[in-house]
N, C-alpha and C positions, 0 to 999 in steps of 0.2 A: 931655344932648349925645346927639345923631345918630349911629347905627353908619355909617361909612365903609363903599361898597358902589362894586364894579365898575360899569364902565358896560356896558350893555348888555340884551337883555332878561330874562336870570335874575336879575339884581340880588343876587346873591349878597353876604352879608358877605366883606370881607378879614379875612384874617388877622393880627390883631392882635399887635404882639411880648407885648404883658402878658398874652394870653390862651393862650398858649404854656406847655408843664410844662416843668416841670425838667429840665436837659440831663442825657442819657446819664453823662456824669461826674460830677455830683451823684447823682444815683441810684447809682450807684457804690459811690460816698463815703459814702450814708447805710447801705447795706445791710450793705458793709464795716467801719463802724463799728458796728452791730448786732450783729454778726457775733463781732468781737472782744470787744467788752463783756461778752457772754453766757460767749464761752468762759474770758475769766477770771475772773468769778465762777464759773465750774464749778469752774477751777485752783485756785483758793483754797477751794472748799468740800470740797476732799478732805484737805487738812490741818488744816483747822477743825473735819470729822465726826470725827476722829481724835481729836483733842483735846478734843472734847464727848467722846467716850464714854470716855475717859481719865478725864476731869472729875467722871465720873458723868451728864452731865447726856443723857442719853439719848432721848429728845425732842429736842433741837435734832441732835445727832449722827442721827439717823436723819432727821430733815429735811435736813441737808445732803448727807447718800447719797443721798436722793430725788432732790433738786436737781441733784447732780452726775451723778446718772445720764439724767435727763429733759431736762437743758438744751442736749447735742448735736444733738438732731434738731428742736427746738425752736428752735437759732440757724442750724441748716440751713434749716429754711423760712424764719427772717426774711430769711437772705442772698438764696435764692431768690426770694423776692418781689417781681417787678422792677413797677415804677411802670406800669401799662399804660392810666391815666386818660386819655378824650380832654381837649379842649382845654375849655376855660370856656366858648365860645362855641357848641360844637359839632361836630359829629365835622369831619376834616380835608377841606381844599377838594378837589374834583373835578378832573380832570386837565382840562385844555380842549380837548384834543382829543376826549373823550368827549362834549363839545358841540355837532361838529361834524356836518352832517347831509350823507349821499352825495349830492351833486347831481350831475344830467347829467355825462358825460364826453363832452369836445367831439370832435366825429365829424373822420375823417380824411377827406381831398376821395376818398381813392384807396380807402377802403372802402365796403364794398358791404353791408353788414349794415341792418337796419333799427331805428331809433331804439331805446334803451330802455325798457321801458315801467314807469310808478310807482306800475301797482297790484302788488300781490300774489302774482297769480296764479303758475301754473306755467309755466315756461318753453318755447318751443313751436319748434321746429326741428331745423335738420342740426348735425353736429359738422364741419365743413371743417377739415380740417389744413392748414397751410402747411410743413411741412416738405419740403426737396425729397426727400426717400427716400419720402414717399405719395404723391407727386406723379406720375401715370401718364403723363405727358408725360416727367419727367425718369428714369424706370425704362424708358422706352424710350431714351432718347438716350445710356446707359450698355450 
């Protein structure tokens, strides 16, 4: 099946609903669930470690103590791992404004400036202010 594209010269692929990533809410729910599971296991590890040490299962108790000490940092890293993957079809579409070129500006009838040049050379000319305070005739009149 061909990929649909937008009309025009660029023919970029259209963003499909199936190529969109998971919603922000679903990503937050996933991260919250993994954090709560890790912290729940940590909470259970403390009493189990005490029970294992009292029952003379020292290796199991030591492993549970290590798990209870290390799991908070792992849980926080899992909770902060935001899904930043791009969509399946590629990067997000560009803004349509970025594809517009700066065309010539329509000239006013009373505009005495020369037409804009299309090359990238330096702009040569004089600065003309149209503010009344800078106009010599206006200064003499006031």
